[in-house]
N, C-alpha and C positions, 0 to 999 in steps of 0.2 A: 328267422331265414331272409337272407337278401337276397335277392337276386334281381338279373337285367329287364326281366317283365316282372311286375308287378300285379299284385291283389288283393280285393277286402274281403273282408267277413260277409255272406251273404247267406247263410244257413247257420242253424243253431244246433248243438249239441256234436257228440262225435258220430260219424259216419259209423255202421256196422257189416263186419263182413263173414260170410257163412265160412265152412270148414275148409273149403276148397279157397278161400282168400276172396271170394267174387262181393263184392259191394251188394248187400241187400236193404239197405236204409240210406235215406240221404241226411248228412251231415257233415261237419267239418275233419277236412283230412289236413296235417301241413304235408308239406310238397317231398318230404323225405321217406314219408308212407305210401306216397302213390306205387302203384303198380301197372305196367303194360294191360291196358284195357279196362282201367277208370274212366268214369265220365265225370265229368265235372260242368257248371256253370260260369258263364262269363264273367269275368273279374275287371275292375277300376285300374287303370293305368297311374293311378295317381300315388297308390300306398306302397310304400317299399319294402313290406314284408309278405310270405307266404305260409305263415305258419296256420292258417287257417282256411282251406280251399273248398270250395263249395259242391261237395260230392255229391252225386245221385245215383243209383242203381242206371244202368245203360238202357234199361225198358222202359226209363219214362225219358218225356223228352230233355234232352241237354241240348248244349250250346260246345261240348270239347271232348275228344276221346285220346287217353294217351295212348299213341301206339310204342314207344321206344323211350327207352333210358338209358343211359351210357355216362361213362366219367370219362373226365378227361387226365391223365396221369401228369406229375411233376410236381414239384415242390415251390418252384417259383410262379408268380403269375404269367400268365404268357401275353396277356393284354388283349384288351376287348376288341381288335381284329380277328387276334386269332381264334378265340374262343366263338365268335361268332362265324368264322368261318368255317373251323371244325363241324358245330353245330350244323349249318347248313348242307354242308356236304354228306354228312354222318345219318341227318334227320331223312334227305333225300334219298338215299339210298333205303332206308328202312320202311319208310312210306310204300313204295314200289312192295318191297316183301308183305308188307303188315295188308294194305289193300288191294293188293294185286293188280296193281296198273300204276303206271309211272305218273308221277305228277303231274306234267304238262298236259296229258291226256284226260286227268283228272278233273270231276268237277269239285271235289273236296279242296281245300287250302292248310297249311300247315303253318307252324310255328314252333317255339319252343320255350322252356325256363333256362336260363343259364344264369350261375353266380356270378355275382359282384367282385370286382377286388376284394373288397371288403368281406364277404362271405367266404372266399377262397384263403385269404390271410389269416382269420380269426376265429373264424369256424371250421376249417378244413372241407367247406363243402365244394366238391370238385363234380357236380352231378350233372347231366344237361336232361331236361324231360321235353321229350317232342308229342308234341300232340297235333291233332286234325280237326278242323271245324268246317263248316259248311259255307255255302257260297252266299254273299249278303246277307250273311248274319241267319240263315235259315236253320232250324234248330233240326237236331237230330233223334232220332228213335229207334233205340236198336244198337249193335255194334256196328262199326263201320267196316269190320277185320272181313277180310276176304270177298268183298262186295263189288272191288272192280268197277267202284264208281268214280 
């Protein structure tokens, strides 16, 4: 999966979920299998694929938590700038709903995975995955959902 923000493999094996869909063991997930509430470790920016995201249960120390996933409509690549604007605007609104505090008042930061033009055109990938992380690389323990941090 080619994305604008890229990652490296840090965990071995596949992550496991319980019957409710919650992660119960550490392991790899491809970005297309990620769900809101999934937690994962930091990624290296120099790798161009996200077939293996190092996922962990949120009860373990982690670097990031997925708080929103959405798709961009359309058949024609809208361009990097339009994708980034749509990602920012949608993620910032979803941040306030998930964390229960507006982003400017929060101590948490956010970013997203977004498709590259190649992933859009060749793989028909349209999803934006918004995720939150702690300030200055601070690790998170437990979910940040509804914490007003």
